[in-house]
C-alpha positions in Angstrom: 154.4 -61.8 -180.7 155.4 -58.4 -179.6 152.2 -57.0 -181.1 150.1 -59.3 -179.0 151.8 -58.3 -175.8 151.2 -54.5 -176.4 147.5 -54.9 -177.3 146.3 -55.7 -173.8 148.2 -52.7 -172.5 146.4 -50.4 -174.9 143.1 -51.8 -173.8 143.9 -51.3 -170.2 144.9 -47.6 -171.0 141.3 -47.2 -172.3 139.7 -48.7 -169.3 139.4 -45.4 -167.3 137.7 -43.9 -170.3 135.1 -46.8 -170.4 134.5 -46.4 -166.7 134.0 -42.7 -167.1 131.5 -43.2 -169.9 129.6 -45.7 -167.8 129.4 -43.3 -164.8 128.4 -40.5 -167.1 125.6 -42.5 -168.7 124.3 -43.5 -165.2 124.4 -39.9 -164.1 122.4 -38.9 -167.2 119.8 -41.5 -166.4 119.5 -40.1 -162.8 119.0 -36.6 -164.1 116.3 -37.8 -166.5 114.6 -39.6 -163.6 114.8 -36.4 -161.4 113.4 -34.3 -164.2 110.5 -36.8 -164.7 109.8 -36.8 -161.0 109.8 -33.0 -160.9 107.4 -32.8 -163.9 105.1 -35.4 -162.4 105.0 -33.8 -159.0 103.0 -30.9 -160.3 99.4 -31.1 -161.4 98.9 -30.2 -165.1 96.9 -26.9 -165.7 94.0 -28.7 -167.4 93.6 -30.9 -164.3 93.8 -27.9 -162.1 91.0 -26.2 -164.2 88.8 -29.3 -163.8 89.5 -29.3 -160.0 88.5 -25.6 -159.9 85.2 -26.3 -161.6 84.6 -29.3 -159.4 85.3 -27.2 -156.3 82.9 -24.5 -157.5 80.1 -27.0 -158.2 80.7 -28.6 -154.8 80.5 -25.3 -153.1 84.0 -25.5 -151.6 85.3 -21.9 -151.3 88.3 -23.1 -149.3 89.5 -25.3 -152.2 88.9 -22.4 -154.6 91.0 -20.2 -152.3 93.8 -22.7 -152.2 94.0 -22.7 -156.0 94.1 -18.9 -156.2 97.3 -16.8 -156.1 97.5 -14.2 -153.3 97.8 -11.4 -155.9 95.1 -12.7 -158.2 92.8 -10.4 -160.2 89.2 -10.8 -161.1 87.6 -8.9 -164.0 83.8 -9.1 -164.2 82.2 -7.9 -167.4 85.5 -6.4 -168.5 85.2 -3.9 -165.7 86.8 -3.2 -162.4 89.7 -5.3 -161.2 88.9 -7.0 -157.9 91.5 -7.9 -155.4 92.0 -11.1 -153.4 89.5 -10.2 -150.6 86.8 -9.5 -153.3 87.6 -12.8 -155.0 87.2 -14.7 -151.7 83.8 -13.1 -151.1 82.8 -13.9 -154.7 83.8 -17.5 -154.2 81.8 -17.8 -151.0 78.6 -16.1 -152.4 78.8 -17.2 -156.0 79.6 -20.9 -155.5 76.7 -21.2 -153.0 74.2 -19.7 -155.5 75.3 -21.3 -158.8 74.9 -24.9 -159.9 76.1 -27.0 -162.7 78.9 -24.8 -163.9 80.2 -26.1 -167.2 83.2 -24.8 -169.2 84.1 -25.4 -172.8 87.7 -24.4 -173.6 88.1 -22.9 -177.0 91.7 -21.9 -176.6 94.3 -23.2 -174.2 98.1 -23.4 -174.0 100.7 -23.8 -171.3 104.5 -23.9 -170.7 106.4 -24.6 -167.5 105.2 -21.5 -165.6 102.1 -20.1 -167.3 98.9 -21.6 -168.7 95.8 -20.0 -170.0 92.4 -21.2 -171.0 89.6 -19.2 -172.8 86.2 -20.4 -173.7 82.5 -20.4 -172.9 80.7 -21.3 -169.7 77.1 -22.0 -168.7 75.4 -22.5 -165.3 72.1 -22.3 -163.5 71.1 -20.8 -160.2 70.0 -22.9 -157.3 66.3 -22.6 -156.4 65.5 -20.9 -159.8 62.0 -22.0 -160.7 62.5 -21.0 -164.3 65.7 -23.1 -164.6 67.2 -20.4 -166.8 70.7 -21.2 -168.2 73.2 -18.4 -167.9 76.1 -18.2 -170.4 79.1 -16.2 -171.2 82.8 -16.3 -171.9 85.8 -16.7 -169.6 89.6 -16.4 -169.6 91.7 -18.0 -166.8 95.4 -17.5 -166.5 97.3 -19.9 -164.3 100.8 -19.4 -162.9 102.9 -22.2 -161.4 104.4 -21.2 -158.1 106.9 -23.2 -156.2 104.2 -25.6 -155.0 101.5 -25.9 -157.7 99.4 -24.0 -160.3 97.4 -21.0 -159.0 94.8 -18.8 -160.7 96.4 -15.5 -161.4 93.7 -13.7 -163.6 90.1 -14.5 -164.2 87.9 -12.5 -166.7 84.3 -13.4 -166.8 81.7 -11.8 -169.2 78.0 -12.7 -169.4 76.6 -13.4 -172.9 74.9 -10.3 -174.2 71.2 -10.7 -175.0 70.4 -11.0 -178.6 69.4 -7.5 -179.7 68.7 -8.5 -183.3 65.6 -10.5 -182.4 62.5 -8.5 -182.9 58.9 -9.3 -182.0 56.9 -8.9 -185.2 53.2 -8.8 -184.9 
């Protein structure tokens, strides 16, 4: 009988431990929810890339600007690095002349702060009576700032003409 009387006291001594475990597990759940909310509040880099192509095809230079970092760099044909003002001008002039930009990602990867995509592109020019398709390769590096993903580096190279083809008569 003495044993039965002491058992409830031992259980009551463990009560604070049980309460602490319950609060800790609730706090863990809150942290997991906060992390999920933080992750879902940002657009993923693949979606940002699709948004960029859509803005280009819709001739929306303001949207392109909003998706570009202030210190972004543009490399055309592997040459000179252009600054933000040049990129803005390129957006305004290029997006209004090109049509049907399509990208085909060959390589892509991302982590919490950087993402990159490399592949091939094709487009046509508006009012081109020959309907010539222009092709090349691209690399886009995205960086996530405190608000969302921004284009940090773009490298665009046109496809070189096939010099192995020969006209034989």
